[in-house]
C-alpha positions in Angstrom: 8.1 87.4 18.2 6.2 90.7 18.3 5.1 92.2 21.5 1.3 92.0 22.0 -0.9 94.1 24.2 -3.7 92.5 26.1 -6.4 93.1 23.4 -4.2 91.5 20.8 -3.3 88.5 23.1 -7.0 87.9 23.7 -7.7 88.1 19.9 -5.1 85.5 19.2 -6.2 83.2 22.0 -9.9 83.5 20.9 -8.8 82.6 17.4 -7.2 79.4 18.7 -10.2 78.6 20.8 -12.5 79.0 17.8 -10.3 77.0 15.5 -9.9 74.0 17.9 -13.2 74.1 19.8 -14.2 70.5 18.8 -10.7 69.0 18.5 -9.7 65.6 19.8 -7.3 65.7 22.7 -4.9 62.7 22.7 -2.8 61.8 25.7 0.5 60.2 24.6 3.4 58.2 26.0 5.9 58.8 23.3 4.0 57.5 20.2 1.6 55.4 22.2 -2.0 56.7 22.6 -3.0 56.4 26.3 -6.4 58.1 26.1 -8.5 60.3 23.9 -11.0 63.0 24.7 -13.2 65.3 22.6 -13.3 69.0 23.4 -16.6 70.9 23.7 -15.2 74.4 23.3 -13.4 77.1 25.2 -14.4 80.0 27.3 -13.6 83.6 26.3 -9.9 84.7 26.5 -8.7 86.8 29.4 -5.2 88.2 29.6 -4.3 86.0 26.5 -5.4 82.8 28.2 -8.2 80.5 27.0 -9.4 77.6 29.1 -11.3 74.6 27.6 -14.8 73.8 28.8 -15.1 70.8 31.0 -13.7 67.7 29.3 -15.5 64.4 29.7 -13.5 61.5 31.2 -12.5 58.5 29.0 -11.3 55.0 29.4 -7.5 54.6 29.3 -6.5 52.5 26.2 -2.9 51.6 27.2 -0.6 51.8 30.2 2.3 54.2 30.3 3.5 57.6 31.6 2.0 60.6 29.8 4.7 62.7 28.1 2.7 65.0 25.8 -0.8 65.7 24.5 -2.0 66.7 21.1 -5.1 68.5 19.8 -6.1 67.2 16.3 -8.8 68.6 14.0 -9.2 68.5 10.2 -5.6 67.3 9.7 -4.1 70.0 12.0 -2.1 69.0 15.1 -1.1 71.2 18.0 1.3 69.6 20.5 0.8 70.5 24.2 2.7 70.0 27.5 1.1 67.7 30.1 1.7 67.3 33.8 0.2 67.7 37.2 0.7 71.4 37.3 2.2 74.3 35.4 1.5 72.8 32.0 -1.1 73.3 29.2 -2.9 70.0 30.0 -3.2 69.4 33.7 -4.0 65.9 35.0 -4.0 64.4 38.5 -1.4 61.8 37.6 0.8 61.2 34.5 0.7 57.4 35.3 -2.0 55.8 33.1 -3.2 52.2 33.6 -5.2 50.5 30.8 -8.9 50.2 31.7 -8.8 53.0 34.2 -10.3 56.5 33.8 -8.5 59.4 32.2 -9.6 62.7 33.6 -8.4 66.1 32.5 -8.2 68.7 35.3 -7.7 71.6 32.9 -6.5 72.6 29.4 -5.3 76.2 28.9 -3.6 77.9 26.0 -1.7 81.1 26.7 -0.5 83.9 24.4 2.3 85.7 26.3 2.9 89.5 25.9 6.1 88.8 24.1 
């Protein structure tokens, strides 16, 4: 992968934010959909990082342990990591119980320098 300066990293991150601004965020346990959320955009990139705007909570559809998340829009899918910290999608707990509330703490996408 080429080495990117800060301006190039911000450009790449902003392009992702623009292209996925209204995507559906799906929380998964393997192939099972636990919950879905709709994005409402991202803030401007800073140091190659874009952060999604606040994401509305949703009702959990199935019980399980979240193992991944996907962004889907117009036939495109981007797979993201999920956990309680240090991941692209941060949640308060990866244990989902049907009928409960799915809340997203944050969603960030990072373009590293290299």
